[in-house]
C-alpha positions in Angstrom: 57.0 287.3 79.0 53.5 287.4 77.4 51.4 284.3 77.0 51.6 284.8 73.3 55.4 284.8 73.3 55.5 281.8 75.6 53.1 279.9 73.3 55.2 280.8 70.2 58.4 279.6 72.0 56.7 276.3 72.7 55.5 275.9 69.1 59.0 276.6 67.8 60.5 274.1 70.1 58.0 271.5 69.0 58.7 272.3 65.4 62.4 272.0 65.9 61.9 268.5 67.4 59.6 267.5 64.5 62.1 268.8 62.0 65.0 266.9 63.5 62.8 263.7 63.6 61.7 264.2 60.0 65.3 264.7 58.8 66.1 261.3 60.2 62.9 259.6 58.9 63.6 261.0 55.4 67.3 260.3 55.5 68.1 264.0 54.9 71.7 264.7 56.0 72.1 268.3 54.5 69.6 270.7 56.2 70.6 273.3 53.6 69.6 271.1 50.6 66.3 271.2 48.7 65.2 268.1 50.7 66.0 270.0 53.9 63.9 273.0 52.7 61.1 270.5 52.0 61.3 269.1 55.5 61.1 272.6 57.1 58.2 273.6 54.8 56.3 270.4 55.4 56.6 270.7 59.2 55.7 274.4 59.2 52.5 273.7 57.2 51.6 270.8 59.4 52.0 272.8 62.5 50.0 275.7 61.1 47.2 273.3 60.2 47.3 271.7 63.6 47.0 275.2 65.2 44.1 276.0 62.8 42.3 272.8 63.8 42.8 273.5 67.5 41.5 277.1 67.2 38.5 276.0 65.2 37.7 273.3 67.7 38.0 275.8 70.6 35.7 278.2 68.9 33.1 275.5 68.1 33.8 275.4 64.3 34.5 272.4 62.1 38.0 272.6 60.7 37.9 272.6 56.9 41.2 271.5 55.3 40.2 273.0 51.9 39.4 276.3 53.5 42.7 276.3 55.3 44.6 275.5 52.0 42.7 278.3 50.2 43.3 280.9 52.9 47.0 279.9 53.3 47.5 280.2 49.5 45.8 283.6 49.5 47.9 284.8 52.5 51.1 283.6 50.8 50.1 285.4 47.6 49.4 288.6 49.5 52.7 288.4 51.4 54.6 287.8 48.1 52.9 290.8 46.6 53.8 292.9 49.6 57.4 291.7 49.5 57.7 292.5 45.8 56.4 296.1 46.5 59.1 296.5 49.2 61.9 295.7 46.8 
């Protein structure tokens, strides 16, 4: 198993634990509800931001939250556009 795949497995396990904890904290009992979707989205974005910060720090850059938000929005827009073209 590659280092990348191992790292992704660990990130997913950490996210699963954070999602379960956040369900309890927010009192969400139906993971298929809109509130459940919100939990998964919030945890995914938080994990992505944490990874962004760690990569920036390891490369000697200052992590910029506004830059992260702008780039994430641009990436999401590009992916939505690509998805619409594939339909």
